[in-house]
N, C-alpha and C positions, 0 to 999 in steps of 0.2 A: 504493501500501499502507499502511498504517497502523500504529501500533506497538500491540503488546501491549495497553498501558495507555491507548490510548485505543479501542480498542474493547470491553473491560472496561465502560467508563467512557458509552459508546451502549449496553451490553448493558441496563446500571443504569436510563440516561436512558430508555429505550425499553419498559423490561417494568414490567409492575403487577400486583400479585394479583387473581386470581380473585377471583365472587362467594364471599358466603358461601352452603352451605350447611344443611340439617338431618340429623345422621345417627344411628344409635343409639350408644350409648356405646363398644361395644365395636370400630365400623367407627372410633373417633376416632384409633385411635392413631397416632402419630408428625403429625397435623395438628394446627393452626393454631389456636387457641380464636378467634374471630370475635365474642366476644361475652362481657363479665364473666359466670360463673354464683355466683346466690347461693345458700345455701342455704337452700330451703323448711322444712328444720326444724332443730333443736334436735340436734346431735350431741355425745354419744350421747342419743336424746332423754328419756330419764329415771337418775336417780341408779343405775349400775349397779357389778355386784360387779363387780372385778377379780380377783378370787381364788375358788377353794373353800375355803368354811371356815364362819364363825358370824355373822350382824350381830347386832351388839349397840345400845345407847344407851353411848356412851363414858362420858356421867356416871354410871353405873352402875358404871364397872370399876374407880371405887376403895372403892365400898359394898359389894361383893358378892363372894366368894372363887367362889362357884361360881353357873354360872345356868342356869336351867330348858329346854331346847329343846321350843317347844311347835309347831314345824312344819318345812315345809322350804317353798325356793322357789326351782324352778329354770329354766332361760334359756327364754325365751317362755311361763312362767306367771305369774302374780302370787298373793300374799297378804297379804289384805286384813281377816286378825284386827287384834284392837287388838294393841298388845305393853305388856305392863305393866313395871314397874321389878323387876328381875331377871332378864327373861326371855329367852331367843336364838331367834335362826330360824337354822336348816340352809339355805345359801345355798350357788350356785354360781355358777361363771363366766361371764359376761353374764348371769345374773341380776338382776330392778330391785329395788336397795336398799329393804324393806316400811316403811314409813311408823312412827315411831318410835323409826327406830334410825339411825347417823352413822357406823359402823367396821364392818368385818368382818375378827375375824381368822382367819388362815390357819392351816387343819384341823390342821397340822402343831405348829403352837403352841398345842395343847389336850388334853385326855385326856378322855374321855369315860368315864363311871358313868352308866348305866342311862341316865336321861333327863334328863341334867348334863351339864355342863362345868367343867371346872377351866380357867384359861386362865395359860398361861405363857410371856409376852409383856412385857416391859419394856421396848418400845419403840413401843408401841401407844398409837395415836393420834387426836383427835378428826378422822375422816373417812379414814384407815386402808385403804389398799384399795378405795377408794370411787371411779369412775371418774362425777364430776357431771355431770349434764343439763347439755350444750352447750360442755363443758371442751373438747371438739376444734373446735367452730366452733357459734355462736349462730345460731338463726335468723332470715333476710335478712341476715347478712352474706355480706361475697364471701370466697366458697370458692377461684375462681379465677380470674386476672387474663385480659384480653383480649389476645390474641398468646403466649399460653403456649402449649407446646407438649405435647401430651398424651402422658403415659408411661404404661407400665401401671398405677402406682400410681394417677397422676389419673383411670384408670379406675375402680379401687378405691374410689377417694374420691368418684367419680362416683354411682355405684349403690351407696354407701352413704349416701350423700344422696334416695335415691328417684329418680334422675333416670335416664329411660330414653333421652332423646334431646338434642344439642347441637347448638350452631351453629359452625361449621367451615370454614375456608377450603376451598374445592375443589380437588381434586389437578387436575392438567393432563390432558385427553385427548389420548395420545399416539398419531402413526400416523408409522411407521416404512420409508421408501420404499430398498429397496435396488435401484440399479441394473446392469447387466450379463447381456450377454448370454453370458458365458465362466463365470457361479455356477452351482454345482449344491448342491441338500441335501448336507449330511453323509450318510452310508449308499447315497445313489444313486454308479451307476457314471459313474466318470468317462469321456471320449472325449477324443480329443489337444486340447490346446487350455484342456481344462477348469480348473477348480477350484473349490476347496468356499466358500461363501458361507460367512462368520463374522464378519460385523460386526453383522446383527441380532441374534444371541446375544450377543454381544459387550456391547448397547446394552440388553438386554435385563436381559440380569444385573444392568449398571451402575444403569440405575434400580429391578430389586429391591431392591439393595444401601441403597437411600436410600427405601425403602415407595413407588416408584413402579411401575403395572403400563403396558405398551404395550397401547393397545387395537387395536390393526389393526399387520398386518407384510405388506409387498406386497413380491416380488420383480420387476422389470419388466428385460426387453428391451432393448437399447439401437436402442430402436426411437423418432424424434421424439415420433410421434401418440402411443404406449401413456404414452413419458414424461409428458408434456402432461395428457394423463385422467387420470393416476395421482396428479402432484401437483395439479391443480385439486378431484379431489374430495376427496381429505386435508385440502386446506386448509379446503374449505367444511365438515368436517367432524370437527375440532379443536384443539385451543388452541395445541400444539406438534405439526413435522411436523419430522423429521430425515431426509434425502435422501443419502447415502451412495452418493458418485461421482458420474462426469457433470459437474462442476464448474467443470474443467479447461476448456481452449480447443480440444481436441480433434477431428476430423471424427466421432466417435462421442459429444461429450457434449454431452448436450442439454438438458443441467439450466438451465444458466442462462439458455437461450433462451426455456423454457417460462413461467421467474421472469418474463420480459419480457412475452409474453403476456397471463399470467394477469393482471397488473399489479402486481405486489407490489416494496412496494415497498424499494428495494437503501440500508439503513443501510450496510451496507460488503461490500466484499470485498478480500480477501486483506489477509492479517495479513504486518508481517515477523519472521517468526517461524519454526523447524522442532521438529517436523514440523508440517504442517496449513498451509502458505503460502496454497493457495487456499480460505480458509475462507471463506462467505457468511452475509451474518445479512440478513433482510430480515423485514417485518412485509407481512402483507393480511390490513386489515381489523383483527381481534382476536385474527389465527391469527400466533405467532409461527412462523418458518422459519428451519433450520439447511441450508446446503447444505456436507456435511462432505465432506470427502476422500474417495479409494475403498480407501486404503491404511488397515488394521486397527490400526497401533502410533498413525496419525495421525488415525485416529476416535477414539479414546480420550480422546488426548493433546488432541483439542478439545474432548470431551464435558465432560472432567472439570474445565477451563480459562474454559470459554464456555458447555457449555447447561448443566453442574450448578446453576453460581450462577442464570441465569434461570429453570430451575423453581423453584430455593425462594425465588426471590422472586415466582413466581405464587402459589407456596402463602402467602404470608406469614411467610417468617422471616426473619429478623434476621441467624441465622448462615449467608452463603447462599454465600460461599467455603466452600474446602478449609480445612481447618486450617492454620494456617502455623509454622514454626517456624526458627531460624536455626542451623547445625549445621558443626562443619567437613568438609571433603571428606577424603576417605580418600586421593587420589591426583590428581597432576597432568593439566590437561584442558583439550588443544588448544581454542581458539578464536578467530575472528574477531569484529572489530566487525560491527557491520552487521546483524542476524538473532539475536534471543533464540531460548534457546533450553530445550526443556521433556525434560529427561533422566530415564530410568526409573531410579529407583533403589531403594536398599535400606540401611535403617539399622541399623547394626551397632556395637556397643558405644558408643553418645554420640557417630558419627561418619556420613557418608554415605556410601554407592558409587554409581558411576552404573556402572550393568548394561554389560553386552558386548550388542551389538546394537542398537544404537542407528537404525540406519534403520528407516523409516518403514512398509513393510514386515513388520518382526520383531515376533512377537507373545510366543516365547518371552520375551526381556527384559522383558515386562508383567504374564506367569504370574507371574513372581520377585517384580516389585515390589510395595513397598509404599509408595512415596511416590515423590513426579515433585522433581527439582532445575530452577528455575529459573534460569537466566543470564540480565541485563539485556543489552538488545542491544548498550550500550555496554561493557558486558564483554570481555576476553579472557586467555587465557591462563593458564585460574587452576591457581594453585597449593599440591600437597599441605595440608591443615591450613587452607586457608582459608574465612573463613565465608561458606556461601554461605544462599539460601535457601530451605526445600525444605515440600513441599507435601506434606499428608499423605492417605495415598488412603483414604477408605470401608471400617472393618470389616466385614468379611465374615459 
């Protein structure tokens, strides 16, 4: 068995980000930008009015008490008439500022008398309420940096520059295989000895919470040939394969033998931790494989602590681990040296409380948890108010 720290280090060393691909900007949300984006245009592309009002030449402001309104210009239109001294153009937000004018007076600070306006604005300046061409970004300047995470604002920014497609790091193609003859889908009728399968749905939800989708889900009975065929097929069509159950050493645990027959490279098997001690991590060519325990709470613990950083590295992200903080624990917790513990927990009033039901088969505590307390291998008998490391679960 290896330590938690060694397992994490091996995952970091053996995981590479996936190749880049071109996608439409709307499909880039949450993905990592694979190349710098340079603006193909000035933004805005012309001097633009920031207000509804009147465009004037500021140099005339001190000369004239009133301005003659000679026309108007709306967004999407242009005004091409010559503008003489003492003349103004009615203008609307987003419209191009006519040549010969250099300030926009807010309509609230004007008084319209016939076809003339009187200006009541003692703070008007040259360039007031005018968005200069290229004031947001100039043509050929870098707009977004390689490695940036595309946000909704980023998508809007990309669209405003007229860019339709961008280069991003690919999202992994993920297959989940759930093993167990005893498993039935929710809604089906249970026979003696059967239970409802929850691991695949928990993994789907965990992946969706970080903007990833599963390519395929398969449930396989405890049959050596079927487990082998299912894993073999998944490995050849996926970037990441998650198998739950069958990784221990029981008579019906066929996952490990399938890995050996297929030729999966064993990077590590078994970690000095609870829950999830029999965790397998390996590779076959460019496919990463996790053999997860069968117990559902152990599956989620291993997902957040090991699979989560692996997929984040594949996506090219720099923030690959769960966010961490240090908080006082709200009660004593008995622990012996020898194993690291991942405890389902909840943060309440700037302290963290380990929840009841820490057993690897118990999901009710995970349903209430917003965090995981990490107690290192050599720690023991944690006292109330002692500071502990807390890993924050992704928000739904």
